[in-house]
N, CA, C, O and the ligand as a Tripos MOL2 file, in Angstrom:
@<TRIPOS>MOLECULE
protein
  289   287    73     0     0
PROTEIN
NO_CHARGES

@<TRIPOS>ATOM
      1 N           0.8420   -1.2200    0.0000 N.3       1 MET1
      2 CA          0.0000    0.0000    0.0000 C.3       1 MET1
      3 C           0.8660    1.2550    0.0000 C.2       1 MET1
      4 O           0.5530    2.2490   -0.6540 O.2       1 MET1
      5 N           1.9600    1.1830    0.7480 N.am      2 LYS2
      6 CA          2.8440    2.3500    0.8240 C.3       2 LYS2
      7 C           3.5140    2.6130   -0.5260 C.2       2 LYS2
      8 O           3.7190    3.7560   -0.9380 O.2       2 LYS2
      9 N           3.8530    1.4800   -1.2130 N.am      3 LYS3
     10 CA          4.5040    1.5900   -2.5150 C.3       3 LYS3
     11 C           3.5590    2.2410   -3.5280 C.2       3 LYS3
     12 O           3.9740    3.0710   -4.3370 O.2       3 LYS3
     13 N           2.3040    1.8550   -3.4700 N.am      4 MET4
     14 CA          1.2960    2.4200   -4.3730 C.3       4 MET4
     15 C           1.2230    3.9370   -4.2080 C.2       4 MET4
     16 O           1.0930    4.6770   -5.1830 O.2       4 MET4
     17 N           1.3070    4.3730   -2.9830 N.am      5 THR5
     18 CA          1.2130    5.8090   -2.7010 C.3       5 THR5
     19 C           2.3890    6.5590   -3.3170 C.2       5 THR5
     20 O           2.2080    7.6360   -3.8860 O.2       5 THR5
     21 N           3.6020    5.9930   -3.2080 N.am      6 SER6
     22 CA          4.7600    6.6920   -3.7670 C.3       6 SER6
     23 C           4.7060    6.7200   -5.2830 C.2       6 SER6
     24 O           5.1280    7.6980   -5.9000 O.2       6 SER6
     25 N           4.1910    5.6560   -5.8920 N.am      7 ILE7
     26 CA          4.0740    5.6410   -7.3590 C.3       7 ILE7
     27 C           3.0640    6.6950   -7.8090 C.2       7 ILE7
     28 O           3.2910    7.4150   -8.7810 O.2       7 ILE7
     29 N           1.9550    6.7720   -7.0930 N.am      8 ALA8
     30 CA          0.9340    7.7680   -7.4240 C.3       8 ALA8
     31 C           1.4970    9.1840   -7.2770 C.2       8 ALA8
     32 O           1.2160   10.0640   -8.0900 O.2       8 ALA8
     33 N           2.2920    9.3850   -6.2300 N.am      9 LEU9
     34 CA          2.8970   10.6960   -5.9840 C.3       9 LEU9
     35 C           3.8700   11.0500   -7.1070 C.2       9 LEU9
     36 O           3.9010   12.1810   -7.5920 O.2       9 LEU9
     37 N           4.6710   10.0410   -7.5130 N.am     10 LEU10
     38 CA          5.6480   10.2540   -8.5910 C.3      10 LEU10
     39 C           4.9360   10.6310   -9.8850 C.2      10 LEU10
     40 O           5.3510   11.5460  -10.5970 O.2      10 LEU10
     41 N           3.8460    9.9020  -10.1770 N.am     11 LEU11
     42 CA          3.0770   10.1840  -11.3880 C.3      11 LEU11
     43 C           2.4860   11.5960  -11.3360 C.2      11 LEU11
     44 O           2.4700   12.3110  -12.3370 O.2      11 LEU11
     45 N           2.0080   11.9790  -10.1640 N.am     12 ALA12
     46 CA          1.4150   13.3070  -10.0050 C.3      12 ALA12
     47 C           2.4700   14.3880  -10.2470 C.2      12 ALA12
     48 O           2.2030   15.3950  -10.9020 O.2      12 ALA12
     49 N           3.6720   14.1630   -9.7070 N.am     13 VAL13
     50 CA          4.7600   15.1380   -9.8790 C.3      13 VAL13
     51 C           5.1330   15.2570  -11.3550 C.2      13 VAL13
     52 O           5.3230   16.3550  -11.8770 O.2      13 VAL13
     53 N           5.2340   14.0980  -12.0160 N.am     14 LEU14
     54 CA          5.5720   14.0910  -13.4430 C.3      14 LEU14
     55 C           4.5170   14.8140  -14.2590 C.2      14 LEU14
     56 O           4.8330   15.5770  -15.1710 O.2      14 LEU14
     57 N           3.2510   14.5620  -13.9170 N.am     15 LEU15
     58 CA          2.1410   15.1660  -14.6490 C.3      15 LEU15
     59 C           2.1610   16.6880  -14.4770 C.2      15 LEU15
     60 O           2.0200   17.4340  -15.4460 O.2      15 LEU15
     61 N           2.3380   17.1300  -13.2430 N.am     16 VAL16
     62 CA          2.3770   18.5740  -12.9650 C.3      16 VAL16
     63 C           3.5630   19.2130  -13.6900 C.2      16 VAL16
     64 O           3.4400   20.2990  -14.2570 O.2      16 VAL16
     65 N           4.7070   18.5340  -13.6670 N.am     17 GLY17
     66 CA          5.8990   19.0540  -14.3370 C.3      17 GLY17
     67 C           5.6710   19.2050  -15.8260 C.2      17 GLY17
     68 O           6.0590   20.2110  -16.4200 O.2      17 GLY17
     69 N           5.0380   18.2000  -16.4390 N.am     18 THR18
     70 CA          4.7610   18.2460  -17.8740 C.3      18 THR18
     71 C           3.8120   19.3900  -18.2050 C.2      18 THR18
     72 O           4.0110   20.1060  -19.1860 O.2      18 THR18
     73 N           2.7860   19.5560  -17.3890 N.am     19 VAL19
     74 CA          1.7960   20.6140  -17.6240 C.3      19 VAL19
     75 C           2.4610   21.9850  -17.5020 C.2      19 VAL19
     76 O           2.2080   22.8770  -18.3110 O.2      19 VAL19
     77 N           3.3050   22.1460  -16.4950 N.am     20 VAL20
     78 CA          3.9720   23.4370  -16.2860 C.3      20 VAL20
     79 C           4.8870   23.7560  -17.4540 C.2      20 VAL20
     80 O           4.8910   24.8800  -17.9560 O.2      20 VAL20
     81 N           5.6760   22.7540  -17.8950 N.am     21 ILE21
     82 CA          6.6180   22.9890  -18.9940 C.3      21 ILE21
     83 C           5.8740   23.2950  -20.2850 C.2      21 ILE21
     84 O           6.1920   24.2690  -20.9680 O.2      21 ILE21
     85 N           4.8670   22.4580  -20.6330 N.am     22 SER22
     86 CA          4.1280   22.6680  -21.8740 C.3      22 SER22
     87 C           3.2830   23.9320  -21.7810 C.2      22 SER22
     88 O           3.0840   24.6220  -22.7810 O.2      22 SER22
     89 N           2.7840   24.2410  -20.5820 N.am     23 GLY23
     90 CA          1.9840   25.4440  -20.3990 C.3      23 GLY23
     91 C           2.8090   26.6920  -20.6450 C.2      23 GLY23
     92 O           2.3360   27.6430  -21.2660 O.2      23 GLY23
     93 N           4.0380   26.6900  -20.1620 N.am     24 CYS24
     94 CA          4.9240   27.8420  -20.3230 C.3      24 CYS24
     95 C           5.2550   28.0540  -21.7890 C.2      24 CYS24
     96 O           5.1270   29.1670  -22.3010 O.2      24 CYS24
     97 N           5.6830   26.9900  -22.4750 N.am     25 SER25
     98 CA          6.1010   27.1310  -23.8670 C.3      25 SER25
     99 C           4.9040   27.4500  -24.7480 C.2      25 SER25
    100 O           5.0600   28.1030  -25.7790 O.2      25 SER25
    101 N           3.7070   27.0030  -24.3650 N.am     26 GLY26
    102 CA          2.5300   27.2600  -25.1640 C.3      26 GLY26
    103 C           2.0480   28.6930  -25.0070 C.2      26 GLY26
    104 O           1.6240   29.3170  -25.9800 O.2      26 GLY26
    105 N           2.1090   29.2180  -23.7890 N.am     27 ALA27
    106 CA          1.5880   30.5490  -23.5130 C.3      27 ALA27
    107 C           2.5200   31.6360  -24.0240 C.2      27 ALA27
    108 O           2.0610   32.6920  -24.4590 O.2      27 ALA27
    109 N           3.8240   31.3870  -23.9770 N.am     28 LYS28
    110 CA          4.7700   32.4210  -24.3860 C.3      28 LYS28
    111 C           5.6850   31.9140  -25.4980 C.2      28 LYS28
    112 O           6.7380   31.3400  -25.2240 O.2      28 LYS28
    113 N           5.2850   32.1250  -26.7490 N.am     29 PRO29
    114 CA          6.1490   31.7000  -27.8610 C.3      29 PRO29
    115 C           7.4700   32.4690  -27.8730 C.2      29 PRO29
    116 O           8.4850   31.9640  -28.3520 O.2      29 PRO29
    117 N           7.4490   33.6880  -27.3450 N.am     30 ALA30
    118 CA          8.6560   34.5290  -27.3700 C.3      30 ALA30
    119 C           9.6690   34.0840  -26.3270 C.2      30 ALA30
    120 O          10.8440   34.4410  -26.4050 O.2      30 ALA30
    121 N           9.2150   33.3030  -25.3500 N.am     31 ALA31
    122 CA         10.1080   32.8980  -24.2630 C.3      31 ALA31
    123 C          11.2780   32.0830  -24.7880 C.2      31 ALA31
    124 O          12.3860   32.1520  -24.2570 O.2      31 ALA31
    125 N          11.0210   31.3170  -25.8310 N.am     32 LYS32
    126 CA         12.0740   30.4650  -26.3800 C.3      32 LYS32
    127 C          13.2040   31.3200  -26.9550 C.2      32 LYS32
    128 O          14.3800   31.0870  -26.6750 O.2      32 LYS32
    129 N          12.8250   32.3180  -27.7660 N.am     33 ALA33
    130 CA         13.8220   33.1920  -28.3740 C.3      33 ALA33
    131 C          14.5460   33.9950  -27.2950 C.2      33 ALA33
    132 O          15.7460   34.2540  -27.3860 O.2      33 ALA33
    133 N          13.7840   34.3830  -26.2710 N.am     34 GLU34
    134 CA         14.3660   35.1560  -25.1770 C.3      34 GLU34
    135 C          15.4250   34.3420  -24.4420 C.2      34 GLU34
    136 O          16.4960   34.8440  -24.1030 O.2      34 GLU34
    137 N          15.0960   33.0620  -24.2040 N.am     35 THR35
    138 CA         16.0300   32.1750  -23.5240 C.3      35 THR35
    139 C          17.2730   31.9660  -24.3830 C.2      35 THR35
    140 O          18.3960   31.9590  -23.8780 O.2      35 THR35
    141 N          17.0600   31.7980  -25.6730 N.am     36 ALA36
    142 CA         18.1860   31.5870  -26.5750 C.3      36 ALA36
    143 C          19.0760   32.8280  -26.5810 C.2      36 ALA36
    144 O          20.3010   32.7180  -26.6060 O.2      36 ALA36
    145 N          18.4580   34.0010  -26.5580 N.am     37 GLY37
    146 CA         19.2200   35.2400  -26.5370 C.3      37 GLY37
    147 C          20.0020   35.3920  -25.2540 C.2      37 GLY37
    148 O          21.1470   35.8440  -25.2650 O.2      37 GLY37
    149 N          19.3870   35.0170  -24.1480 N.am     38 ALA38
    150 CA         20.0550   35.1140  -22.8540 C.3      38 ALA38
    151 C          21.2320   34.1560  -22.7900 C.2      38 ALA38
    152 O          22.2610   34.4490  -22.1810 O.2      38 ALA38
    153 N          21.0600   32.9950  -23.4360 N.am     39 ALA39
    154 CA         22.1260   31.9980  -23.4420 C.3      39 ALA39
    155 C          23.3120   32.5070  -24.2530 C.2      39 ALA39
    156 O          24.4680   32.3150  -23.8760 O.2      39 ALA39
    157 N          23.0090   33.1580  -25.3710 N.am     40 ALA40
    158 CA         24.0740   33.6880  -26.2190 C.3      40 ALA40
    159 C          24.7060   34.9130  -25.5550 C.2      40 ALA40
    160 O          25.9060   35.1500  -25.6910 O.2      40 ALA40
    161 N          23.8840   35.6930  -24.8310 N.am     41 GLN41
    162 CA         24.3170   36.8880  -24.1120 C.3      41 GLN41
    163 C          24.9240   37.9340  -25.0470 C.2      41 GLN41
    164 O          25.7550   38.7400  -24.6280 O.2      41 GLN41
    165 N          24.5070   37.9180  -26.3140 N.am     42 ALA42
    166 CA         25.0580   38.8870  -27.2500 C.3      42 ALA42
    167 C          23.9550   39.6080  -28.0040 C.2      42 ALA42
    168 O          24.2280   40.5030  -28.8040 O.2      42 ALA42
    169 N          22.6930   39.2190  -27.7510 N.am     43 VAL43
    170 CA         21.5820   39.8050  -28.4960 C.3      43 VAL43
    171 C          21.1960   41.1310  -27.8710 C.2      43 VAL43
    172 O          20.9340   41.2160  -26.6710 O.2      43 VAL43
    173 N          21.1620   42.1640  -28.6960 N.am     44 GLN44
    174 CA         20.7160   43.4770  -28.2370 C.3      44 GLN44
    175 C          19.6000   43.9400  -29.1570 C.2      44 GLN44
    176 O          19.5440   43.5700  -30.3300 O.2      44 GLN44
    177 N          18.7260   44.7460  -28.6110 N.am     45 TYR45
    178 CA         17.5930   45.2690  -29.3730 C.3      45 TYR45
    179 C          17.7700   46.7600  -29.5690 C.2      45 TYR45
    180 O          18.1710   47.4870  -28.6600 O.2      45 TYR45
    181 N          17.4600   47.1940  -30.7780 N.am     46 THR46
    182 CA         17.6200   48.6060  -31.0980 C.3      46 THR46
    183 C          16.4410   49.1070  -31.9150 C.2      46 THR46
    184 O          15.7180   48.3160  -32.5200 O.2      46 THR46
    185 N          16.2500   50.4120  -31.9330 N.am     47 CYS47
    186 CA         15.1780   51.0120  -32.7160 C.3      47 CYS47
    187 C          15.6730   51.2480  -34.1340 C.2      47 CYS47
    188 O          16.7790   51.7570  -34.3210 O.2      47 CYS47
    189 N          14.8720   50.8860  -35.1450 N.am     48 PRO48
    190 CA         15.2840   51.1150  -36.5390 C.3      48 PRO48
    191 C          15.5440   52.5960  -36.8400 C.2      48 PRO48
    192 O          16.3490   52.9340  -37.7070 O.2      48 PRO48
    193 N          14.8350   53.4850  -36.0920 N.am     49 MET49
    194 CA         14.9700   54.9210  -36.3330 C.3      49 MET49
    195 C          15.9840   55.5740  -35.4130 C.2      49 MET49
    196 O          16.5100   56.6450  -35.7190 O.2      49 MET49
    197 N          16.2600   54.9340  -34.2860 N.am     50 HIS50
    198 CA         17.1750   55.5170  -33.3020 C.3      50 HIS50
    199 C          18.2490   54.4960  -32.9220 C.2      50 HIS50
    200 O          18.0910   53.7760  -31.9360 O.2      50 HIS50
    201 N          19.3210   54.4250  -33.6770 N.am     51 PRO51
    202 CA         20.3770   53.4230  -33.4040 C.3      51 PRO51
    203 C          21.0070   53.5910  -32.0200 C.2      51 PRO51
    204 O          21.6100   52.6560  -31.4950 O.2      51 PRO51
    205 N          20.8660   54.7870  -31.4280 N.am     52 GLU52
    206 CA         21.4480   55.0100  -30.1040 C.3      52 GLU52
    207 C          20.6460   54.3460  -28.9970 C.2      52 GLU52
    208 O          21.1260   54.1740  -27.8760 O.2      52 GLU52
    209 N          19.3930   53.9680  -29.3380 N.am     53 VAL53
    210 CA         18.5620   53.2720  -28.3550 C.3      53 VAL53
    211 C          18.9150   51.7850  -28.3880 C.2      53 VAL53
    212 O          18.6810   51.1010  -29.3840 O.2      53 VAL53
    213 N          19.4760   51.3030  -27.2950 N.am     54 ILE54
    214 CA         19.8660   49.8900  -27.2190 C.3      54 ILE54
    215 C          19.3010   49.2990  -25.9430 C.2      54 ILE54
    216 O          19.4200   49.8740  -24.8610 O.2      54 ILE54
    217 N          18.6740   48.1200  -26.0950 N.am     55 SER55
    218 CA         18.1100   47.4170  -24.9450 C.3      55 SER55
    219 C          18.5510   45.9620  -24.9910 C.2      55 SER55
    220 O          18.7790   45.4080  -26.0670 O.2      55 SER55
    221 N          18.6690   45.3490  -23.8300 N.am     56 ASP56
    222 CA         19.0570   43.9330  -23.8140 C.3      56 ASP56
    223 C          17.8490   43.0240  -23.8580 C.2      56 ASP56
    224 O          17.9870   41.8030  -23.7860 O.2      56 ASP56
    225 N          16.6450   43.6120  -23.9780 N.am     57 LYS57
    226 CA         15.4470   42.7860  -24.0920 C.3      57 LYS57
    227 C          14.4620   43.4580  -25.0280 C.2      57 LYS57
    228 O          14.5280   44.6700  -25.2330 O.2      57 LYS57
    229 N          13.5260   42.6670  -25.6120 N.am     58 PRO58
    230 CA         12.5540   43.2390  -26.5370 C.3      58 PRO58
    231 C          11.6760   44.2760  -25.8500 C.2      58 PRO58
    232 O          11.3970   44.1830  -24.6540 O.2      58 PRO58
    233 N          11.2470   45.2640  -26.6280 N.am     59 GLY59
    234 CA         10.3910   46.2970  -26.0450 C.3      59 GLY59
    235 C          10.0910   47.3510  -27.0830 C.2      59 GLY59
    236 O          10.1140   47.0910  -28.2860 O.2      59 GLY59
    237 N           9.8090   48.5460  -26.5980 N.am     60 LYS60
    238 CA          9.4920   49.6430  -27.5090 C.3      60 LYS60
    239 C          10.4900   50.7730  -27.3130 C.2      60 LYS60
    240 O          11.0390   50.9640  -26.2280 O.2      60 LYS60
    241 N          10.7070   51.5080  -28.3800 N.am     61 CYS61
    242 CA         11.6210   52.6370  -28.3320 C.3      61 CYS61
    243 C          11.0190   53.7340  -27.4480 C.2      61 CYS61
    244 O           9.8680   54.1200  -27.6520 O.2      61 CYS61
    245 N          11.7740   54.2390  -26.4750 N.am     62 PRO62
    246 CA         11.2580   55.3000  -25.6090 C.3      62 PRO62
    247 C          11.0800   56.6260  -26.3540 C.2      62 PRO62
    248 O          10.3670   57.5090  -25.8770 O.2      62 PRO62
    249 N          11.7110   56.7720  -27.5040 N.am     63 LYS63
    250 CA         11.6220   58.0370  -28.2420 C.3      63 LYS63
    251 C          10.4570   58.0690  -29.2220 C.2      63 LYS63
    252 O           9.7690   59.0840  -29.3340 O.2      63 LYS63
    253 N          10.2250   56.9430  -29.9500 N.am     64 CYS64
    254 CA          9.1670   56.9580  -30.9570 C.3      64 CYS64
    255 C           8.1390   55.8580  -30.7610 C.2      64 CYS64
    256 O           7.1110   55.8610  -31.4380 O.2      64 CYS64
    257 N           8.3840   54.9090  -29.8500 N.am     65 GLY65
    258 CA          7.4000   53.8670  -29.5710 C.3      65 GLY65
    259 C           7.4340   52.7090  -30.5360 C.2      65 GLY65
    260 O           6.5900   51.8160  -30.4550 O.2      65 GLY65
    261 N           8.3890   52.6980  -31.4510 N.am     66 MET66
    262 CA          8.4830   51.5670  -32.3760 C.3      66 MET66
    263 C           8.9900   50.3310  -31.6550 C.2      66 MET66
    264 O           9.7200   50.4290  -30.6690 O.2      66 MET66
    265 N           8.5950   49.1660  -32.1570 N.am     67 THR67
    266 CA          9.0710   47.8960  -31.5870 C.3      67 THR67
    267 C          10.5570   47.7420  -31.8760 C.2      67 THR67
    268 O          11.0070   47.9080  -33.0100 O.2      67 THR67
    269 N          11.3030   47.4230  -30.8330 N.am     68 LEU68
    270 CA         12.7450   47.2490  -31.0070 C.3      68 LEU68
    271 C          13.0430   45.9850  -31.8110 C.2      68 LEU68
    272 O          12.3440   44.9790  -31.6830 O.2      68 LEU68
    273 N          14.0610   46.0430  -32.6210 N.am     69 VAL69
    274 CA         14.4550   44.8990  -33.4420 C.3      69 VAL69
    275 C          15.8340   44.4070  -32.9710 C.2      69 VAL69
    276 O          16.5920   45.1340  -32.3280 O.2      69 VAL69
    277 N          16.1250   43.1600  -33.3140 N.am     70 VAL70
    278 CA         17.4120   42.5860  -32.9130 C.3      70 VAL70
    279 C          18.5320   43.2940  -33.6600 C.2      70 VAL70
    280 O          18.4920   43.4420  -34.8820 O.2      70 VAL70
    281 N          19.5320   43.7280  -32.9000 N.am     71 LYS71
    282 CA         20.6560   44.4280  -33.4990 C.3      71 LYS71
    283 C          21.6430   43.4150  -34.0660 C.2      71 LYS71
    284 O          21.9760   42.4300  -33.4080 O.2      71 LYS71
    285 N          22.1100   43.6610  -35.2910 N.am     72 LYS72
    286 CA         23.0320   42.7110  -35.9290 C.3      72 LYS72
    287 C          24.4400   43.2580  -35.9790 C.2      72 LYS72
    288 O          25.3440   42.5910  -36.4820 O.2      72 LYS72
    289 ZN         12.8720   55.1750  -32.0230 Zn       73 ZN73
@<TRIPOS>BOND
     1     1     2 1
     2     2     3 1
     3     3     4 2
     4     3     5 am
     5     5     6 1
     6     6     7 1
     7     7     8 2
     8     7     9 am
     9     9    10 1
    10    10    11 1
    11    11    12 2
    12    11    13 am
    13    13    14 1
    14    14    15 1
    15    15    16 2
    16    15    17 am
    17    17    18 1
    18    18    19 1
    19    19    20 2
    20    19    21 am
    21    21    22 1
    22    22    23 1
    23    23    24 2
    24    23    25 am
    25    25    26 1
    26    26    27 1
    27    27    28 2
    28    27    29 am
    29    29    30 1
    30    30    31 1
    31    31    32 2
    32    31    33 am
    33    33    34 1
    34    34    35 1
    35    35    36 2
    36    35    37 am
    37    37    38 1
    38    38    39 1
    39    39    40 2
    40    39    41 am
    41    41    42 1
    42    42    43 1
    43    43    44 2
    44    43    45 am
    45    45    46 1
    46    46    47 1
    47    47    48 2
    48    47    49 am
    49    49    50 1
    50    50    51 1
    51    51    52 2
    52    51    53 am
    53    53    54 1
    54    54    55 1
    55    55    56 2
    56    55    57 am
    57    57    58 1
    58    58    59 1
    59    59    60 2
    60    59    61 am
    61    61    62 1
    62    62    63 1
    63    63    64 2
    64    63    65 am
    65    65    66 1
    66    66    67 1
    67    67    68 2
    68    67    69 am
    69    69    70 1
    70    70    71 1
    71    71    72 2
    72    71    73 am
    73    73    74 1
    74    74    75 1
    75    75    76 2
    76    75    77 am
    77    77    78 1
    78    78    79 1
    79    79    80 2
    80    79    81 am
    81    81    82 1
    82    82    83 1
    83    83    84 2
    84    83    85 am
    85    85    86 1
    86    86    87 1
    87    87    88 2
    88    87    89 am
    89    89    90 1
    90    90    91 1
    91    91    92 2
    92    91    93 am
    93    93    94 1
    94    94    95 1
    95    95    96 2
    96    95    97 am
    97    97    98 1
    98    98    99 1
    99    99   100 2
   100    99   101 am
   101   101   102 1
   102   102   103 1
   103   103   104 2
   104   103   105 am
   105   105   106 1
   106   106   107 1
   107   107   108 2
   108   107   109 am
   109   109   110 1
   110   110   111 1
   111   111   112 2
   112   111   113 am
   113   113   114 1
   114   114   115 1
   115   115   116 2
   116   115   117 am
   117   117   118 1
   118   118   119 1
   119   119   120 2
   120   119   121 am
   121   121   122 1
   122   122   123 1
   123   123   124 2
   124   123   125 am
   125   125   126 1
   126   126   127 1
   127   127   128 2
   128   127   129 am
   129   129   130 1
   130   130   131 1
   131   131   132 2
   132   131   133 am
   133   133   134 1
   134   134   135 1
   135   135   136 2
   136   135   137 am
   137   137   138 1
   138   138   139 1
   139   139   140 2
   140   139   141 am
   141   141   142 1
   142   142   143 1
   143   143   144 2
   144   143   145 am
   145   145   146 1
   146   146   147 1
   147   147   148 2
   148   147   149 am
   149   149   150 1
   150   150   151 1
   151   151   152 2
   152   151   153 am
   153   153   154 1
   154   154   155 1
   155   155   156 2
   156   155   157 am
   157   157   158 1
   158   158   159 1
   159   159   160 2
   160   159   161 am
   161   161   162 1
   162   162   163 1
   163   163   164 2
   164   163   165 am
   165   165   166 1
   166   166   167 1
   167   167   168 2
   168   167   169 am
   169   169   170 1
   170   170   171 1
   171   171   172 2
   172   171   173 am
   173   173   174 1
   174   174   175 1
   175   175   176 2
   176   175   177 am
   177   177   178 1
   178   178   179 1
   179   179   180 2
   180   179   181 am
   181   181   182 1
   182   182   183 1
   183   183   184 2
   184   183   185 am
   185   185   186 1
   186   186   187 1
   187   187   188 2
   188   187   189 am
   189   189   190 1
   190   190   191 1
   191   191   192 2
   192   191   193 am
   193   193   194 1
   194   194   195 1
   195   195   196 2
   196   195   197 am
   197   197   198 1
   198   198   199 1
   199   199   200 2
   200   199   201 am
   201   201   202 1
   202   202   203 1
   203   203   204 2
   204   203   205 am
   205   205   206 1
   206   206   207 1
   207   207   208 2
   208   207   209 am
   209   209   210 1
   210   210   211 1
   211   211   212 2
   212   211   213 am
   213   213   214 1
   214   214   215 1
   215   215   216 2
   216   215   217 am
   217   217   218 1
   218   218   219 1
   219   219   220 2
   220   219   221 am
   221   221   222 1
   222   222   223 1
   223   223   224 2
   224   223   225 am
   225   225   226 1
   226   226   227 1
   227   227   228 2
   228   227   229 am
   229   229   230 1
   230   230   231 1
   231   231   232 2
   232   231   233 am
   233   233   234 1
   234   234   235 1
   235   235   236 2
   236   235   237 am
   237   237   238 1
   238   238   239 1
   239   239   240 2
   240   239   241 am
   241   241   242 1
   242   242   243 1
   243   243   244 2
   244   243   245 am
   245   245   246 1
   246   246   247 1
   247   247   248 2
   248   247   249 am
   249   249   250 1
   250   250   251 1
   251   251   252 2
   252   251   253 am
   253   253   254 1
   254   254   255 1
   255   255   256 2
   256   255   257 am
   257   257   258 1
   258   258   259 1
   259   259   260 2
   260   259   261 am
   261   261   262 1
   262   262   263 1
   263   263   264 2
   264   263   265 am
   265   265   266 1
   266   266   267 1
   267   267   268 2
   268   267   269 am
   269   269   270 1
   270   270   271 1
   271   271   272 2
   272   271   273 am
   273   273   274 1
   274   274   275 1
   275   275   276 2
   276   275   277 am
   277   277   278 1
   278   278   279 1
   279   279   280 2
   280   279   281 am
   281   281   282 1
   282   282   283 1
   283   283   284 2
   284   283   285 am
   285   285   286 1
   286   286   287 1
   287   287   288 2
@<TRIPOS>SUBSTRUCTURE
     1 MET1         2 RESIDUE 1 A MET
     2 LYS2         6 RESIDUE 1 A LYS
     3 LYS3        10 RESIDUE 1 A LYS
     4 MET4        14 RESIDUE 1 A MET
     5 THR5        18 RESIDUE 1 A THR
     6 SER6        22 RESIDUE 1 A SER
     7 ILE7        26 RESIDUE 1 A ILE
     8 ALA8        30 RESIDUE 1 A ALA
     9 LEU9        34 RESIDUE 1 A LEU
    10 LEU10       38 RESIDUE 1 A LEU
    11 LEU11       42 RESIDUE 1 A LEU
    12 ALA12       46 RESIDUE 1 A ALA
    13 VAL13       50 RESIDUE 1 A VAL
    14 LEU14       54 RESIDUE 1 A LEU
    15 LEU15       58 RESIDUE 1 A LEU
    16 VAL16       62 RESIDUE 1 A VAL
    17 GLY17       66 RESIDUE 1 A GLY
    18 THR18       70 RESIDUE 1 A THR
    19 VAL19       74 RESIDUE 1 A VAL
    20 VAL20       78 RESIDUE 1 A VAL
    21 ILE21       82 RESIDUE 1 A ILE
    22 SER22       86 RESIDUE 1 A SER
    23 GLY23       90 RESIDUE 1 A GLY
    24 CYS24       94 RESIDUE 1 A CYS
    25 SER25       98 RESIDUE 1 A SER
    26 GLY26      102 RESIDUE 1 A GLY
    27 ALA27      106 RESIDUE 1 A ALA
    28 LYS28      110 RESIDUE 1 A LYS
    29 PRO29      114 RESIDUE 1 A PRO
    30 ALA30      118 RESIDUE 1 A ALA
    31 ALA31      122 RESIDUE 1 A ALA
    32 LYS32      126 RESIDUE 1 A LYS
    33 ALA33      130 RESIDUE 1 A ALA
    34 GLU34      134 RESIDUE 1 A GLU
    35 THR35      138 RESIDUE 1 A THR
    36 ALA36      142 RESIDUE 1 A ALA
    37 GLY37      146 RESIDUE 1 A GLY
    38 ALA38      150 RESIDUE 1 A ALA
    39 ALA39      154 RESIDUE 1 A ALA
    40 ALA40      158 RESIDUE 1 A ALA
    41 GLN41      162 RESIDUE 1 A GLN
    42 ALA42      166 RESIDUE 1 A ALA
    43 VAL43      170 RESIDUE 1 A VAL
    44 GLN44      174 RESIDUE 1 A GLN
    45 TYR45      178 RESIDUE 1 A TYR
    46 THR46      182 RESIDUE 1 A THR
    47 CYS47      186 RESIDUE 1 A CYS
    48 PRO48      190 RESIDUE 1 A PRO
    49 MET49      194 RESIDUE 1 A MET
    50 HIS50      198 RESIDUE 1 A HIS
    51 PRO51      202 RESIDUE 1 A PRO
    52 GLU52      206 RESIDUE 1 A GLU
    53 VAL53      210 RESIDUE 1 A VAL
    54 ILE54      214 RESIDUE 1 A ILE
    55 SER55      218 RESIDUE 1 A SER
    56 ASP56      222 RESIDUE 1 A ASP
    57 LYS57      226 RESIDUE 1 A LYS
    58 PRO58      230 RESIDUE 1 A PRO
    59 GLY59      234 RESIDUE 1 A GLY
    60 LYS60      238 RESIDUE 1 A LYS
    61 CYS61      242 RESIDUE 1 A CYS
    62 PRO62      246 RESIDUE 1 A PRO
    63 LYS63      250 RESIDUE 1 A LYS
    64 CYS64      254 RESIDUE 1 A CYS
    65 GLY65      258 RESIDUE 1 A GLY
    66 MET66      262 RESIDUE 1 A MET
    67 THR67      266 RESIDUE 1 A THR
    68 LEU68      270 RESIDUE 1 A LEU
    69 VAL69      274 RESIDUE 1 A VAL
    70 VAL70      278 RESIDUE 1 A VAL
    71 LYS71      282 RESIDUE 1 A LYS
    72 LYS72      286 RESIDUE 1 A LYS
    73 ZN73       289 GROUP 0 **** ****
């Protein structure tokens, strides 16, 4: 009986882990690219109109509100 309980607990943990992982990747498609950028640690975002605006994460330009693009 005790063994059954631990197996059920293990299955529950696995199930919750799978749901959390798939839930995260499903809800945030951008998270994958963000993680890849953080791993590379070289990705910077800049405004197409304002090259002086540089951010280490995606966002909007504080000067014109345009979406920042990856700097190459
Ligand atoms: Zn701008």
